[in-house]
Backbone as CSV, one residue per row, in Angstrom:
resi,resn,N_x,N_y,N_z,CA_x,CA_y,CA_z,C_x,C_y,C_z
1,GLU,8.241,21.692,-24.558,8.143,21.105,-23.279,7.374,21.248,-21.999
2,ASP,6.745,20.841,-21.655,5.812,21.225,-20.030,6.753,20.391,-19.014
3,GLU,6.744,21.439,-18.130,7.498,21.269,-17.160,7.265,20.204,-16.415
4,ALA,8.113,19.957,-16.035,7.685,18.219,-15.194,7.147,18.502,-13.740
5,PHE,6.496,17.715,-13.145,5.365,18.248,-11.675,5.656,16.531,-11.139
6,PRO,5.384,16.932,-9.394,4.879,15.374,-8.980,3.484,15.721,-9.254
7,LYS,3.557,14.215,-9.298,1.854,13.643,-9.184,2.091,12.900,-8.348
8,ILE,0.520,12.145,-7.091,0.368,11.092,-6.502,-0.347,10.066,-7.238
9,SER,-0.800,9.048,-7.021,-1.437,8.511,-7.917,-2.062,7.299,-7.374
10,PHE,-3.009,6.319,-7.490,-3.662,4.911,-6.600,-3.719,3.901,-7.125
11,ILE,-3.199,3.015,-6.923,-3.507,2.277,-8.451,-4.226,0.495,-7.451
12,SER,-5.234,-0.456,-8.202,-5.990,-1.024,-7.741,-6.224,-1.672,-8.294
13,GLY,-6.280,-2.971,-7.912,-6.513,-4.323,-8.644,-7.999,-5.507,-8.159
14,PHE,-8.609,-5.779,-9.367,-9.101,-6.313,-8.951,-9.691,-7.977,-9.991
15,LYS,-9.817,-8.793,-10.140,-9.901,-9.948,-10.760,-11.685,-10.112,-10.906
16,ARG,-11.867,-10.142,-12.111,-13.627,-10.025,-12.829,-13.371,-10.810,-13.931
17,PHE,-14.235,-12.196,-13.488,-14.387,-13.233,-15.226,-13.410,-13.855,-15.386
18,GLY,-11.728,-14.172,-14.140,-11.030,-14.662,-14.512,-9.944,-13.686,-14.889
19,VAL,-10.357,-12.320,-15.143,-9.285,-11.595,-15.352,-8.970,-10.351,-14.390
20,LYS,-7.632,-10.375,-14.415,-6.753,-9.105,-13.922,-7.008,-8.442,-14.207
21,TYR,-7.399,-6.805,-13.257,-7.643,-5.481,-14.174,-7.061,-4.977,-13.406
22,TYR,-6.335,-3.942,-13.951,-5.655,-2.711,-12.865,-6.268,-1.432,-12.982
23,VAL,-7.078,-0.721,-11.917,-7.021,1.332,-12.318,-6.018,1.750,-11.537
24,GLY,-5.714,2.928,-11.491,-5.115,3.734,-11.394,-5.857,5.064,-11.521
25,CYS,-5.826,5.970,-11.146,-6.063,7.649,-10.951,-5.216,8.301,-9.492
26,GLY,-4.867,9.693,-10.388,-3.473,10.072,-9.712,-4.252,11.565,-9.608
27,PHE,-3.385,12.335,-9.221,-3.600,14.146,-9.203,-2.222,14.460,-9.333
28,ASN,-2.044,15.736,-9.906,-0.988,16.765,-9.591,-0.999,17.392,-7.779
29,HIS,0.572,17.315,-7.816,0.906,17.724,-6.872,1.284,18.843,-6.740
30,VAL,0.565,20.053,-7.250,0.927,21.123,-6.534,-0.711,21.976,-5.875
31,PRO,-0.214,22.954,-5.245,-1.160,23.092,-4.877,-2.018,24.724,-5.375
32,LYS,-3.474,24.748,-5.922,-3.880,25.647,-6.386,-2.801,27.459,-5.489
33,ALA,-2.682,28.214,-6.534,-3.178,29.617,-6.181,-3.330,30.196,-5.140
34,LYS,-2.889,30.694,-3.916,-3.204,31.712,-3.402,-4.433,32.590,-4.019
35,LEU,-5.656,32.966,-3.274,-6.141,34.530,-3.140,-5.774,34.951,-2.638
36,LEU,-6.721,36.169,-3.383,-6.295,37.137,-3.179,-6.673,38.350,-2.621
37,ALA,-6.753,38.846,-1.724,-7.846,39.354,-0.892,-8.712,40.814,-1.264
38,PRO,-9.690,41.298,-1.082,-10.363,42.546,-2.107,-9.580,43.228,-2.367
39,SER,-9.869,44.260,-3.437,-8.642,44.375,-4.043,-7.705,44.468,-4.435
40,CYS,-7.633,43.088,-4.641,-6.444,42.746,-5.364,-5.179,42.631,-4.569
41,LYS,-5.200,42.864,-2.956,-3.878,43.193,-1.836,-4.330,41.671,-1.444
42,GLU,-2.759,41.096,-1.044,-2.624,40.099,-0.595,-3.654,39.172,0.431
43,CYS,-4.310,38.266,1.012,-4.977,37.398,1.786,-3.994,36.943,3.412
44,SER,-4.819,37.778,3.992,-3.333,37.689,5.447,-4.143,36.493,6.313
45,ALA,-3.790,35.713,6.945,-4.063,35.063,7.672,-4.423,35.729,8.956
46,ASP,-3.621,37.106,9.208,-4.457,37.871,10.813,-5.619,38.084,10.364
47,HIS,-6.626,38.177,9.441,-8.298,37.949,9.099,-8.888,37.835,8.538
48,ASP,-9.813,37.245,9.171,-11.133,36.340,8.837,-12.111,37.143,6.863
49,LEU,-11.238,36.618,6.836,-12.038,37.134,5.114,-12.207,35.307,4.409
50,PRO,-13.453,35.412,3.251,-13.451,34.232,2.772,-12.046,33.845,2.126
51,CYS,-10.814,34.706,1.713,-9.840,34.331,0.871,-9.266,33.382,1.948
52,THR,-9.277,34.002,3.243,-7.963,33.384,4.538,-8.671,31.688,4.754
53,ILE,-9.923,30.949,4.467,-10.415,30.422,4.469,-10.197,29.200,3.543
54,ALA,-9.628,29.933,2.485,-9.788,29.708,0.560,-8.315,28.686,1.224
55,ASN,-7.254,29.634,1.491,-5.814,30.286,1.116,-5.689,29.005,2.389
56,THR,-6.548,28.771,3.371,-6.187,27.409,4.591,-6.313,25.888,4.530
57,PHE,-7.543,25.751,4.232,-8.164,24.758,2.888,-7.133,24.798,1.888
58,THR,-6.610,25.436,1.529,-5.319,24.816,-0.122,-4.225,24.075,0.724
59,LEU,-3.382,25.261,1.499,-2.538,23.997,2.679,-2.508,23.582,2.818
60,MET,-3.660,23.078,3.765,-3.966,21.570,4.677,-4.026,21.322,3.596
61,PHE,-4.883,21.125,2.147,-4.648,20.251,1.276,-3.599,18.858,1.180
62,HIS,-2.547,20.510,0.523,-1.708,20.106,-0.224,-0.817,19.195,0.785
63,ILE,-0.584,20.308,2.550,-0.094,19.316,3.087,-0.496,17.326,3.355
64,GLN,-1.902,17.003,3.622,-2.463,16.340,3.615,-2.330,14.995,2.376
65,ALA,-2.075,15.342,0.798,-1.646,15.244,-0.062,0.128,14.347,0.297
66,GLN,0.917,15.698,1.041,2.158,14.619,1.249,1.627,13.753,2.155
67,ALA,1.769,13.930,3.298,1.437,12.664,4.046,0.952,11.523,3.188
68,LEU,0.547,11.515,1.970,-0.670,10.364,1.182,0.523,9.829,1.240
69,THR,2.648,10.712,0.496,3.156,9.869,0.010,3.774,8.710,0.124
70,LYS,5.019,7.628,-0.300,5.540,6.968,1.074,6.690,7.787,1.307
71,MET,6.723,7.653,2.207,7.413,9.024,2.593,7.375,8.568,4.369
72,ASP,9.007,7.803,4.822,9.339,6.918,6.234,8.378,8.753,7.401
73,GLU,7.711,8.298,8.040,7.001,8.565,8.787,8.366,10.098,9.669
74,ASP,9.177,9.753,10.234,10.080,10.459,10.788,11.033,12.257,9.512
75,ARG,10.784,11.062,8.370,11.214,12.473,7.491,9.908,13.029,6.753
76,LEU,9.456,13.120,7.436,7.617,13.442,7.064,7.614,14.389,7.818
77,TRP,7.351,14.381,8.812,7.374,15.439,10.176,8.472,16.184,10.311
78,ASP,9.803,16.247,10.510,10.829,17.236,9.618,10.849,17.769,8.809
79,MET,9.974,17.336,7.703,9.786,17.881,6.471,8.577,19.383,6.742
80,LEU,7.642,18.905,7.757,6.560,19.331,7.684,6.843,20.834,8.843
81,SER,8.143,19.735,10.206,8.594,20.966,10.965,8.566,21.877,10.777
82,THR,9.981,21.843,9.491,10.936,22.865,9.448,10.985,23.143,8.533
83,ASP,9.653,22.968,7.401,9.350,22.959,5.694,11.147,23.294,4.973
84,GLN,11.747,21.787,5.423,12.703,21.385,4.415,12.652,19.959,4.105
85,GLY,13.441,20.276,2.990,13.346,19.011,2.335,12.003,18.198,1.340
86,SER,11.517,19.369,1.235,10.171,18.890,0.301,10.854,18.993,-1.717
87,GLU,10.391,18.014,-2.339,10.391,18.793,-3.411,9.245,18.516,-3.886
88,VAL,8.695,19.295,-3.052,6.965,19.870,-3.851,7.194,21.224,-2.979
89,GLY,7.489,21.981,-3.309,7.814,22.826,-2.749,7.523,23.153,-1.454
90,SER,7.151,24.524,-1.013,7.213,25.184,0.495,5.511,24.671,0.975
91,PHE,6.216,24.600,2.346,4.739,24.098,3.019,3.850,24.830,3.998
92,LYS,4.652,26.600,3.261,4.264,27.542,4.172,3.855,28.832,3.045
93,MET,3.127,29.514,3.048,2.380,30.543,1.966,2.204,32.003,2.953
94,SER,2.761,33.103,1.992,2.633,33.933,2.183,1.430,35.021,2.825
95,GLY,2.063,35.915,3.346,1.080,35.768,3.937,0.394,35.391,5.683
96,GLY,1.428,34.882,6.266,1.016,34.028,7.497,0.571,32.783,7.485
97,TYR,0.560,32.001,7.008,-0.147,30.344,6.623,0.965,29.838,6.587
98,TYR,1.133,28.673,7.207,2.691,27.966,7.452,1.426,26.177,8.079
99,SER,2.678,25.522,7.989,1.692,24.345,8.256,2.105,23.980,10.233
100,PHE,1.233,23.128,10.654,1.578,22.917,11.853,1.202,21.909,12.286
101,ALA,2.226,20.569,13.161,1.611,19.045,13.948,1.732,19.241,14.976
102,PHE,0.594,18.260,15.494,1.123,17.553,16.945,1.005,16.379,16.597
103,ASP,1.900,15.728,17.983,1.551,14.178,18.162,1.422,14.183,19.523
104,PHE,0.406,13.908,20.157,-0.579,14.071,21.083,0.014,12.365,21.584
105,ASN,0.130,11.645,20.856,0.571,9.784,21.369,1.839,9.918,22.491
């Protein structure tokens, strides 16, 4: 049996010819595997390698996906700031990748 994993989905309704329809689309809320540096070494955020850019985007998209979920702002802010309380794994990656956010309001 496959292991359960969190999903994010969007549902929209519309009416056509007097009939109501609902359509949806979703994706697994699981970040892709971190890329390695040349020679299969760990990719570090300390260097400007192609793997660094790819891993930065992977983590950024994981964070953005979490922000799309139905979660109260204070809980989301705490989760991203402390990397605790997540049901979808860490918002940090080995090699020096981590989330940070600022509220300039």
